[in-house]
N, C-alpha and C positions, 0 to 999 in steps of 0.2 A: 739541559739543567740536571745537575747532580741529584740524586734523591736523598732526602733526609734521612738521617739513620736514629732519629727519635720521634717519639710521639708524646703527646700531652694527656694524661689521665687526671681529669679534675677530680672525679670522685675520690680517688684515693691521695690526690694533691701530690703527682709525682709525674717526672719526666722520666720516661721509659726509653733507655738508650738501647738500640738492638746492634750487637755484637755477632761476628761470625760463630763463636762459640755459645751464644744465648741471647743473655740481656742483663742489663743493671739497671738500678733505679736511682734517683736522685730528687728528693723532696723539694718542693717550692722554696719552703723556709731555708732549707740547707743551702741551695744555689742563691738565694738572695743573700744570706749572711755572707758566704764565701766572696760573691761578687762584689758587694760593697766594700769588703776588707782588702780585697786584691785591688780593685779600681781606687781606694783611696791610697793604698801604698805606692801606686804607680801614677798618682795625680791625674786620675781620669775620672770622669763623671758617670755615676750608676743613678738612672731615674727609672728603670724599667719596672712595669707592673707586672708582680709575682705570678706566676704560673702561664706565662704566654711564651708562644715560639720564639717570638722576639726577645723575650729575656734571656731564654737559653742560648740563642744564638749570638748576644752580645756577651755574654758570659763567655763563650768558647773564645770569640774574638780577643777578650782580655786574657784569656790564658794563652792565646797566641802571641801576645804583645809580651806577656811575661816569659814566654818560651825564647823568643827572639832576644829579648834582653839577656837573658842567661847565657844564651849562645854567643852574645857579641861580647860580654863583660865579666861572665861567672857569677853575675847577681844571683843571690837565692831570696826568696819571698820569707818574710815572716807571718804572713797573712793566716795563715792556718796553724802557727804554733800556739801552744796553750798559754796564755801569758803570765801565769802564775808558776811556770816551769821554765821560762826562758832563763839560762844560766845554771840551770840544774841538770845538764844533760850527763850522764855518766853516773850521777849520785843516786844512791838508795833512798827512797823516801816514803813516808807514810801520809796518806791524804784521807781526809774525811769528806764524803761527797755530800751533795744537798738534803739526800734522804737519810743522813746519819750513817751510812756504810763506811767501814774503813778498808782501806786496801794499801798493801805494801808492794813497791815495785821500783826497779831502777829504771831512771829516765833516759829513753833511747830517742833518737830522731831518725827520720825516715832519709832516705836520699831523692835527689830528684830538687826540681827547680821550684816546688811548691810543698816543702817537708811538713810533716807532723810529727808531734812527739809521740813515742811509742811507749807502752807499759812492757819493760823487759822483765819476764818472771824472775830469773836468775842469772848468775855468772855464765852457765852453761848454754843458756838462749841464745839464738841468733837473732832474735826479733820478738815481735809481740803485736797485740793490737794498738790501734791509734786510741789515744787517750780522748774522753770525752770531752767535747767542748764547753760544757757548764764549768761554771765556777765552783771551786771547792771551799768548803767552809774552812778547812784547815790543811796546811802542808808542813811537814815537818820533817827534818833531814835527818835521816838515821845515821849515814855515813856518805 
């Protein structure tokens, strides 16, 4: 039997994924949100309990189904795109977050079969960090 590459840390509420170069972490809530959204997009059920090994394994299986669909048809998921930014890719915007902080950036989109929106600092930038998934109070198109 193949050894699993992850452990569950209930104290910190994280799945710890062991990689050849170190490790990464995925929060119980983040995995649950991603899994529910991707499963719904693929017309699959999600009813796993948060923070269980079974939930992590099922999430990875759903991602594998999405990968297969992408390979076979070219389909790309919208499950991790920020709903308020869909259609604004390439535009420069100003947003106000839930805490009242204002940010300006160009909306980018990552590659792959489950893309995310990116905060691209300026025209000379080649990429940026993922846009926070929380709703914005305000989104204004600058250009």
